[in-house]
N, C-alpha and C positions, 0 to 999 in steps of 0.2 A: 849775241848767241842764244838762241832760246834753248830750254831744259832740252827738248828731243836732240837737238842736234850736239848739245854737249855730251850727253851719255853714248849717242853714234858714234860721236869721234873717239871717246875716251873707252868704252867698251867692245872687246872683241866678241864676233856673234854674229846673230842674225838680228835684225830691229824692223819693224814694220808700223808704218804709223797708221791711225784711223783703222786699226784692224779688226774684222767682223768676228766676235765672240761666238755668236750664237750656234755656229759650224764647230766651234771645241767645246761644247756643252751636251751633256748626254739628251738632254731636254729642248734641245734646238732653240733656244730663246735669248734675246738679250742685244744689247746695241755694240758699237766699238769701244775697243781700248784707244785711247790716246797715242801709245805707244806699247808694242808688243814686243818683249825681248828674249832672246833666248840665247846666253851667254855660250861662248864655245868652249871653256874650261873652267877649274875651280877658281882660278885667279883671276878671271873674267866674272866670275858670278860676284868674288867678294869687291872687284873694282865698280860691280854695279851696283850692290848695295850702298858701297860708299859715295858713290856720286849721288844717289837718291836721297842719301841722308844729309850731304852737303848742300844740294839744290833744293832741299824742302820739298820734294815729290811725292806723293801718296804713291805707296806700294801695295798692290793686289797680288797674291800667289795663286795661280791657277796651273792645277794638277792635272788630272785626266778631265776636268769637267763633269765627273759623275753625280756629286750630290751638290751643284750650285746653280742657283738661280741668279744670272746677270741682268742688271736693270735694263728697261727697255731704252734709257738715254746711253747706257752704255757704261763704262768704267774711266773716271777720271784719273789722270796721271800715269805710271806705268805698272803695267803687266807682265808679271816674270812668269814664264814657262820654262822647266827646267828640260833638258835635252835626255832622252832616255840612257844615253851613255855618258854624263859630263866626266864621272870619274872612272877609275880602276875599281875593277870588282875582284872579288877574291872568295874562294873556299880553302879550309882547313879543318880536317875531321868531321865535325858535326855542326861549323859553323860556316855560314854566308854571311859576305858584305856585297851586299846588293844596290845599285842606283837608285835615287828617291824617285827620279824621273821615269823610270821603267814600270812597264805594266804590271798589274797582281799577277799576271799568268806566270811571268818570268819565276816567281819564287817557286812555284809546285814542279814547272819543267825543270828548273836547275837542280830543286831536292832529289826529284826521283832519278834524275840521270845519278845523280850521287848515291842513291840507294838511302836515300833520308826520308823522313816522313814526320808529321806534326802538325802540318799547315793545311789539312782540309777544309778548314773553314773558307779558306781564302778562295775557292772553286765558285766561280759564280757572281764574284763582287767584282764590277767593274772599278776601273780607275787606274791610278797611279800607288806604288809603294809608298811614296812621300803621302799623298793623302790618306792612305788606309792608316799608318803610320799616327798622322795629324788627328784622325777622328777616331781611333782605335776600332776600327772597322773589323764587324765579326759577325757570327752568327751563333744559333744555340749551340754548335758545336764547339767553338774557340773564340778568342778575338786576337788581335796582334800584340797586346801586353801578353800573353802568352809565350810569344815566340822572341819577341825585340828583346835584346840584350843591351845593346847601345845604340846610340845615333850620331851621326856627325852632322856638327849644325855649323852653317856659316852667318857669319854677320859683317858689318862693315869692318871689323877690325881684325879679321882672320875667320879661322875655321879649327874646327877640333871636335873629338869624339866626347859624349857625356854618355853618364850610364842611364840605363831606362828609367830608374829611379826619379830623375829630374824631371821625367815628364808629367808625372806624377798622373798614370792614365786613370780615366774613369771610363763610365759608360758612355761609348761613344764620344770621347774627348780624351785630350792631351793637352799638356799646357807647355807652350813654347815662349822662350824668352823673347822681348820686344824687339822685333827685327831680326829673328833669328828664322832659318831656311833650311830643312833637313836636307842634307846633300847624298848621305848614305845611309843604310840600315844595316846592323849589323845581327844576325838571326842566330838563333841558338835552337838545334833541331836534334833529331836522335836518327839511328839507323834502325829498320824496321821494315815492314812488311808493304813492300812500294805496290804490290796488286792489290793487296785488301786498302792500303790508302787511295787507289784509284777507284775502288769501288765504293767507298764513303764519299769520294766527291761527286762521283757519279750520280748517285743517290740523292745528294745533297742537290746537286744541279736540277734534276729532274723533279726535286718536290718546288724547287723554286719556280721551275716553268709553268707547274701544274697551279700554283697559289698567285702567281705573280703576273702583271701585265708586261709584255716584251713585243707586243704587236706594234703600239707606239712609243714615241720618245719619253722619257720618265727619268725622274733624277733619282728614282729608287725613294725608301722610306721619307716622307715629309717630315714625321714628327717622330721623336724617340719614344718607347713603349713607358709610361709611368710605372713605378713599381705596383707588382702583382696585378698588371692589366696590360694590356695592348692599345695602342692607338688607332689601331685600325676597326678595333671591334667599337670604340668609343665612337667615331665617326660613323660607323655603319648605323649605330643604335642611335644616334643622334639625328637619321635619316639623310645623311647626305652622301652615301653609297651610291654613284652614278650621277650625282648633281653634276651641273654642267654651267659654266659661267665664261662666255666668247667662246675661245677657242681649246680651252683647259676643260677638264672633269676629272673629278675623284673616280677614280677607275673601277669599273663594275665587278672587276676581277678582285682588288683588294682595295679598301678603303683609304687605305696610307699611303697609297699612291696617286700620283696627278701624270695624268696622261696628256700629251700635245697632242690634238685631233687634227692639227693644220692649220697654221696661223695663229696660235697662241701668242698671248704676251705675257711678261712677268706681272703686268696688273692685274691680266685674269687669275693667274697662279696665286697672287699675294689675296685676291678678292676668294677666293677658294680657302686658302689657308684661314684668313680673318675669321672667315663666316665659321668655318670647321671649329676655330679656336673658342671663339664667342659662344659658339651652341653645346660644346663639351662642357664648358666652365659653368653655363647656366643650368644645366641638365644634372650633371655629375658632380660638380664643384672640384673638376681636375683643370689645372692649366696645363696644355699641352706645350712641350718644348720642341723647337724647330731642330730636327736634324740636317737640313739641308741648309747649305750657307749662301747668304744674301749677298750679294758683291754690286757695289756700282751705285750709280748715281740717282737715288731713288727719291720720289717726292714725299713730302711728310704725309699726304692724303692717300698713298698707295700703301705705304706701312704699317699706319693704323698701329696695332698693340705688337707688332713683330720689329719696331723700330729697335730696338736692344741687341737685334740679331745680325743685323745690316754691318758690311765691312767698306 
């Protein structure tokens, strides 16, 4: 029995062999997963992680695919995608417990229904709450570390809550234990002016629509902003705004966004990223760090300087 058959036998839930991943990412690029699994419940998730460990199968976690570039050759091994409602959600006072696989919109919808505010930054950020927590997603008005109190982590040995401090939140980053998967997030908000909160969110979304490209598939910001500067400004100053390779382009709207013009490949995107990284380093002495996550079977020639960022 091969490893895929063994996982299908042991783990309750949905399993799809050779599953296309491009439609499951915001940028609509990438090849298939050997096996895409969506466990039925928390116990099934733990069993899935245990099976992957015992069978020595590589594991990749795919959230909403908002900030992920999948290799053209796809992803070898197991790709995990959490259901939106894997476990029980709850609220008590000013605290919400939400599932990691839920879309980010659930946070503000549930919060406002309960008269809670403080999560305005999440407006307009695509993806899932688990992904947003794992990368400490945010904007100029706040980020996940401001509202996360605890997270529930599942491993091959079980599941339990850990304090947010254990994640060591940084700029667009968090540290998870090896093999750990976020299953639920406990968020601390506060009671306040819901109408005012909605106005702040609407203003933030309008600012995003005016300054970021939404007419073509994109995974959002490609590089993190270096201290005291902006990656988009540097890429534009390096003469690459609007620069196209194959079906991918540095957006003429915002130079830190790669747009898929149709038929773009991961190789096209990586060529743009490597070009921008090299040119910005040569002209300004600044090394741009990736915000987008690279997942899958990339060839050494494709990755270039970005090899350290692949999973």
